[in-house]
ZARO-682509 format. One record per residue (C-alpha): y, z, x; residue in one letter. Coordinates in steps of 0.02 Angstrom, whole numbers. Layout:
{site {Y; Z; X}; A}
...
END
This chain:
{site {-654; 485; -770}; M}
{site {-629; 676; -703}; T}
{site {-496; 710; -601}; S}
{site {-522; 712; -406}; T}
{site {-363; 659; -337}; D}
{site {-228; 816; -410}; T}
{site {-152; 837; -238}; S}
{site {-12; 773; -183}; R}
{site {78; 745; -11}; V}
{site {271; 713; 41}; K}
{site {335; 553; 98}; L}
{site {417; 535; 261}; G}
{site {595; 635; 228}; T}
{site {607; 608; 43}; S}
{site {553; 716; -96}; D}
{site {425; 600; -179}; L}
{site {277; 665; -193}; A}
{site {136; 566; -200}; V}
{site {-46; 536; -256}; S}
{site {-161; 514; -88}; Q}
{site {-217; 354; -134}; L}
{site {-104; 226; -172}; S}
{site {-163; 105; -304}; L}
{site {-120; -63; -277}; G}
{site {-51; -197; -404}; G}
{site {-109; -343; -308}; N}
{site {-249; -378; -429}; V}
{site {-168; -356; -613}; F}
{site {-126; -522; -682}; G}
{site {-219; -614; -559}; W}
{site {-404; -562; -542}; T}
{site {-371; -421; -651}; A}
{site {-308; -464; -837}; D}
{site {-202; -356; -950}; E}
{site {-309; -256; -1012}; E}
{site {-439; -215; -868}; Q}
{site {-277; -177; -772}; S}
{site {-214; -79; -905}; F}
{site {-392; 19; -898}; A}
{site {-392; 33; -719}; V}
{site {-194; 126; -716}; L}
{site {-272; 218; -853}; D}
{site {-419; 288; -750}; A}
{site {-327; 306; -610}; Y}
{site {-190; 412; -702}; A}
{site {-316; 507; -791}; A}
{site {-383; 537; -611}; A}
{site {-212; 615; -561}; G}
{site {-149; 463; -480}; G}
{site {48; 441; -490}; N}
{site {85; 312; -347}; F}
{site {63; 137; -411}; V}
{site {125; -20; -278}; D}
{site {161; -171; -325}; T}
{site {289; -332; -279}; A}
{site {403; -457; -347}; D}
{site {277; -588; -253}; V}
{site {107; -545; -361}; Y}
{site {31; -671; -397}; S}
{site {131; -817; -351}; S}
{site {-31; -899; -269}; W}
{site {-139; -890; -405}; A}
{site {-136; -1061; -514}; P}
{site {-11; -1048; -647}; G}
{site {73; -891; -592}; N}
{site {256; -893; -540}; S}
{site {270; -716; -466}; G}
{site {317; -544; -560}; G}
{site {136; -549; -646}; E}
{site {98; -382; -590}; S}
{site {271; -291; -610}; E}
{site {256; -365; -792}; T}
{site {77; -279; -809}; V}
{site {136; -134; -735}; I}
{site {298; -118; -848}; G}
{site {200; -162; -1000}; N}
{site {82; -11; -962}; W}
{site {212; 110; -918}; L}
{site {306; 71; -1094}; R}
{site {147; 75; -1168}; S}
{site {85; 256; -1131}; R}
{site {275; 314; -1117}; G}
{site {224; 392; -952}; N}
{site {380; 327; -834}; R}
{site {421; 497; -770}; E}
{site {224; 534; -707}; Q}
{site {207; 376; -613}; I}
{site {325; 355; -444}; V}
{site {330; 162; -451}; V}
{site {350; 49; -283}; A}
{site {392; -130; -267}; T}
{site {436; -247; -131}; K}
{site {543; -410; -100}; A}
{site {606; -532; 10}; G}
{site {432; -637; 7}; M}
{site {445; -716; -181}; A}
{site {482; -892; -209}; P}
{site {659; -936; -181}; G}
{site {693; -758; -125}; L}
{site {602; -739; 17}; D}
{site {728; -664; 148}; N}
{site {832; -518; 152}; L}
{site {1008; -568; 142}; R}
{site {1116; -439; 18}; R}
{site {1130; -555; -127}; D}
{site {952; -623; -105}; T}
{site {880; -423; -110}; V}
{site {1019; -383; -239}; R}
{site {928; -537; -376}; R}
{site {749; -483; -323}; A}
{site {806; -303; -367}; V}
{site {866; -353; -531}; E}
{site {710; -450; -560}; G}
{site {599; -305; -542}; S}
{site {704; -195; -620}; L}
{site {694; -295; -777}; R}
{site {496; -348; -780}; R}
{site {452; -165; -732}; L}
{site {549; -102; -896}; G}
{site {641; 38; -788}; V}
{site {807; 85; -729}; E}
{site {765; 146; -547}; R}
{site {628; 92; -412}; I}
{site {539; 235; -351}; D}
{site {517; 158; -173}; L}
{site {600; -11; -151}; F}
{site {516; -105; 18}; Y}
{site {568; -246; 118}; T}
{site {411; -332; 109}; H}
{site {432; -406; 274}; R}
{site {565; -432; 408}; D}
{site {675; -556; 421}; D}
{site {742; -594; 585}; L}
{site {859; -708; 550}; D}
{site {962; -572; 457}; T}
{site {1039; -434; 554}; P}
{site {983; -264; 516}; V}
{site {1157; -212; 496}; E}
{site {1163; -350; 328}; E}
{site {1006; -279; 268}; I}
{site {1014; -86; 281}; V}
{site {1176; -109; 194}; T}
{site {1133; -197; 53}; A}
{site {984; -54; 42}; L}
{site {1114; 69; 42}; D}
{site {1212; 1; -103}; E}
{site {1053; -13; -218}; L}
{site {1026; 173; -178}; V}
{site {1189; 215; -213}; R}
{site {1209; 118; -379}; E}
{site {1048; 212; -447}; G}
{site {930; 49; -436}; K}
{site {815; 103; -295}; V}
{site {778; 296; -260}; R}
{site {704; 281; -71}; E}
{site {693; 148; 50}; L}
{site {522; 78; 155}; A}
{site {502; -77; 266}; A}
{site {332; -176; 262}; S}
{site {264; -274; 407}; N}
{site {407; -224; 529}; I}
{site {416; -206; 696}; G}
{site {453; -63; 794}; P}
{site {616; -149; 888}; E}
{site {692; -175; 718}; R}
{site {647; -17; 634}; L}
{site {717; 80; 756}; A}
{site {864; -16; 768}; A}
{site {875; -3; 557}; S}
{site {862; 192; 567}; L}
{site {964; 202; 708}; E}
{site {1112; 96; 629}; F}
{site {1088; 179; 460}; A}
{site {1083; 367; 543}; A}
{site {1246; 321; 630}; R}
{site {1329; 245; 487}; E}
{site {1268; 393; 367}; G}
{site {1179; 261; 256}; L}
{site {1018; 268; 157}; A}
{site {863; 259; 273}; R}
{site {684; 215; 241}; Y}
{site {558; 337; 222}; V}
{site {401; 239; 241}; A}
{site {319; 96; 328}; V}
{site {168; -15; 240}; Q}
{site {88; -79; 408}; P}
{site {-92; -195; 392}; H}
{site {-212; -42; 463}; Y}
{site {-386; -1; 456}; N}
{site {-546; 33; 532}; L}
{site {-547; -140; 590}; V}
{site {-357; -189; 626}; S}
{site {-285; -61; 720}; R}
{site {-173; -148; 843}; D}
{site {-27; -189; 741}; T}
{site {14; -6; 699}; Y}
{site {-40; 100; 821}; E}
{site {61; 115; 973}; G}
{site {247; 71; 982}; D}
{site {258; 66; 799}; L}
{site {163; 224; 753}; A}
{site {248; 297; 888}; E}
{site {426; 255; 801}; V}
{site {391; 290; 651}; V}
{site {318; 477; 689}; A}
{site {471; 513; 795}; A}
{site {605; 475; 641}; H}
{site {470; 580; 530}; G}
{site {405; 431; 401}; L}
{site {249; 410; 340}; S}
{site {141; 265; 342}; A}
{site {59; 183; 182}; V}
{site {-74; 58; 233}; P}
{site {-126; -109; 173}; Y}
{site {-274; -200; 184}; Y}
{site {-346; -7; 183}; A}
{site {-523; -86; 137}; L}
{site {-492; -242; 256}; A}
{site {-511; -357; 80}; S}
{site {-656; -262; 50}; G}
{site {-755; -291; 198}; F}
{site {-725; -74; 217}; L}
{site {-839; -51; 60}; T}
{site {-1020; -110; 134}; G}
{site {-1048; -230; 24}; K}
{site {-1031; -388; 153}; Y}
{site {-1179; -391; 243}; R}
{site {-1255; -526; 352}; P}
{site {-1341; -664; 217}; G}
{site {-1239; -563; 67}; A}
{site {-1175; -669; -41}; Q}
{site {-1005; -559; -159}; V}
{site {-926; -679; -276}; D}
{site {-730; -602; -241}; S}
{site {-581; -708; -223}; A}
{site {-555; -609; -54}; R}
{site {-746; -635; 10}; A}
{site {-681; -780; 148}; Q}
{site {-560; -642; 215}; G}
{site {-701; -479; 194}; A}
{site {-841; -600; 269}; S}
{site {-756; -637; 441}; R}
{site {-767; -461; 521}; H}
{site {-956; -478; 518}; L}
{site {-932; -620; 661}; E}
{site {-859; -511; 773}; T}
{site {-941; -374; 869}; A}
{site {-826; -218; 788}; R}
{site {-839; -281; 627}; G}
{site {-1053; -226; 613}; P}
{site {-1010; -98; 722}; R}
{site {-888; -25; 601}; V}
{site {-1025; -51; 484}; L}
{site {-1172; 51; 546}; A}
{site {-1049; 225; 613}; A}
{site {-965; 199; 425}; L}
{site {-1155; 197; 349}; D}
{site {-1221; 358; 455}; E}
{site {-1053; 444; 416}; V}
{site {-1082; 404; 212}; A}
{site {-1244; 470; 216}; A}
{site {-1201; 633; 284}; A}
{site {-1097; 669; 150}; H}
{site {-1169; 579; 3}; G}
{site {-1003; 471; 4}; A}
{site {-993; 269; -29}; E}
{site {-949; 176; 113}; V}
{site {-740; 121; 58}; S}
{site {-738; 318; 19}; S}
{site {-764; 359; 193}; V}
{site {-675; 236; 281}; A}
{site {-512; 273; 145}; L}
{site {-538; 450; 225}; A}
{site {-530; 404; 417}; W}
{site {-368; 303; 389}; L}
{site {-278; 456; 292}; A}
{site {-346; 584; 425}; A}
{site {-247; 446; 542}; Q}
{site {-64; 535; 610}; P}
{site {86; 492; 501}; T}
{site {-31; 412; 352}; V}
{site {14; 477; 201}; A}
{site {-81; 392; 63}; A}
{site {-196; 221; 102}; P}
{site {-162; 83; -6}; L}
{site {-307; 0; -110}; A}
{site {-329; -99; -258}; S}
{site {-477; -88; -400}; A}
{site {-511; -239; -522}; R}
{site {-614; -151; -610}; T}
{site {-634; 46; -677}; V}
{site {-810; 44; -589}; E}
{site {-722; 26; -426}; Q}
{site {-603; 165; -437}; L}
{site {-727; 330; -424}; P}
{site {-760; 280; -235}; A}
{site {-571; 261; -187}; L}
{site {-523; 423; -275}; L}
{site {-665; 537; -190}; A}
{site {-601; 472; -4}; A}
{site {-425; 613; -45}; A}
{site {-578; 751; -55}; S}
{site {-683; 690; 82}; L}
{site {-660; 784; 253}; R}
{site {-716; 702; 401}; L}
{site {-778; 815; 561}; T}
{site {-689; 793; 715}; E}
{site {-879; 712; 788}; A}
{site {-892; 611; 634}; E}
{site {-692; 550; 662}; L}
{site {-731; 514; 862}; K}
{site {-879; 434; 799}; L}
{site {-767; 323; 701}; L}
{site {-648; 289; 818}; D}
{site {-765; 236; 946}; G}
{site {-849; 101; 831}; A}
{site {-677; 24; 797}; S}
{site {-578; 21; 957}; A}
END
């Protein structure tokens, strides 16, 4: 695979330089076995990609799995390829069975498990996977700061957090001189804009953070393969197909088709390029189960949409 994603972007206020596409590891050890996962990771790295995302909960939902399978696959790959220093590894804690809160002791246990499975001495980017409203931000931020000071975590981030708690966390960290979040990972794409745009995006922008949106392709809907009457063999088919039941879904597909045709590009490349063009977004997050799915994702990094095309997509997705 030729290199298409060699450019790097800085993540928030950190010194982490990452690819403009973050490779999601949720499929590793689930719909992609270790051999398939290694092939995807090899192809991503060969194309210049360096930003791999996982979580301790992946993929506890699959029969026979207990969580940590994805981290184990990635750890085995890093070890076998000897490329640890070239890869920015992001993982998350707060949703795994038995570790589904953000209390200090829980977070510490979660990090130790992730370090062991990944086979690394330090996690480059560590996310709280979802906010824990039962734990004060002061306890969460202080616990995360300890991990940074101990060298177990390099930079901090938050996924699935509301604007008020994010602002409170950042303000507490600044006031006490503690390590602070540099990025957020929100649910954000062309057919799901409400959870990020507005208050949350404003807090992110005001504090100089970056966004790494998940479900960037809406569980596959924004690849364009889900159409009325089409049957798709995928573990995500039900979640993706529901967008056809809204007025917005088909409208967005039509706009994507138009822009994709103008560029001779894949629909998924255009959807990711739109996301990458949004304020505060550093690197959309997308996963590939096979090597064949990867080129369209990587192509988004070099696809520049015109103002008219961005406006067309904005209008279709409004």
